[in-house]
C-alpha positions in Angstrom: 14.7 -15.8 -17.1 11.6 -17.9 -17.9 8.9 -19.2 -15.6 10.2 -22.8 -16.2 12.9 -22.0 -13.7 10.5 -20.8 -11.1 9.0 -23.1 -8.5 5.3 -22.1 -8.3 4.7 -24.2 -5.3 7.6 -22.6 -3.4 6.4 -19.1 -4.2 2.8 -20.0 -3.1 4.2 -21.4 0.2 6.3 -18.2 0.7 3.2 -16.1 0.0 1.1 -18.3 2.3 -1.5 -18.9 -0.4 -3.1 -22.0 -1.7 -3.2 -22.5 -5.5 -5.3 -24.9 -7.5 -4.1 -27.3 -10.1 -5.5 -25.0 -12.8 -3.5 -22.0 -11.4 -0.4 -24.3 -11.3 -0.8 -24.8 -15.0 -1.6 -21.2 -16.0 0.8 -19.2 -13.7 4.0 -20.1 -15.6 2.6 -18.6 -18.8 1.4 -15.5 -17.0 4.8 -15.1 -15.3 6.5 -15.5 -18.7 4.3 -12.7 -20.0 5.2 -10.4 -17.0 8.9 -11.2 -17.4 8.7 -10.3 -21.1 7.2 -7.0 -20.3 10.0 -6.4 -17.7 12.6 -7.3 -20.3 11.1 -4.7 -22.7 11.3 -2.1 -19.9 15.0 -3.0 -19.2 15.8 -2.3 -22.9 14.5 1.3 -22.7 17.4 3.9 -22.6 16.8 6.1 -19.5 20.2 7.6 -19.1 18.9 11.1 -19.9 15.7 10.8 -17.8 15.8 12.9 -14.7 14.8 10.9 -11.6 11.5 11.9 -10.1 9.5 11.0 -7.0 6.2 12.1 -8.5 4.9 12.5 -12.0 3.7 16.0 -11.4 5.7 19.0 -10.1 4.4 19.5 -6.6 5.5 21.3 -3.6 4.7 21.1 0.1 1.1 22.1 0.3 0.8 21.8 4.1 -0.2 24.8 6.1 2.2 26.1 8.8 1.7 24.7 12.2 0.3 27.7 14.2 -1.8 27.4 17.3 -5.4 28.4 16.8 -8.6 28.7 18.7 -9.4 25.6 20.9 -12.7 23.9 21.2 -14.5 24.2 24.5 -14.9 20.9 26.4 -18.6 21.0 25.8 -18.1 21.5 22.0 -15.5 18.7 21.8 -17.8 16.2 23.7 -21.0 17.3 22.0 -21.2 14.3 19.6 -19.4 11.7 21.8 -21.7 8.7 22.3 -20.3 8.2 25.8 -18.3 10.4 28.1 -16.9 10.3 31.7 -15.0 13.0 33.6 -14.9 15.2 30.5 -13.3 12.5 28.4 -14.7 10.4 25.5 -15.1 6.7 26.6 -14.8 3.9 24.1 -15.2 0.1 24.3 -12.1 -1.8 25.4 -10.5 -3.6 22.5 -7.3 -4.9 24.1 -7.5 -7.3 27.0 
């Protein structure tokens, strides 16, 4: 596939972006370059490559979920800019 078969204006409309006349002229060549790189990737034999989710061998590094010591109300509210009835108050953001 080459960029000459791609409607740049249609793609811009789908992406909800405005493109200039200069971009309209340069994008097909850039898309051709990207498609050529993708074509090169498609030619690589990956039959013997083991699928991975991550490039490094990692395991779950989360700690176990065990209850611990709780903060006191005073400690929890110590840095709150505003508080009312032992709760942090924040400005309303939804009407």
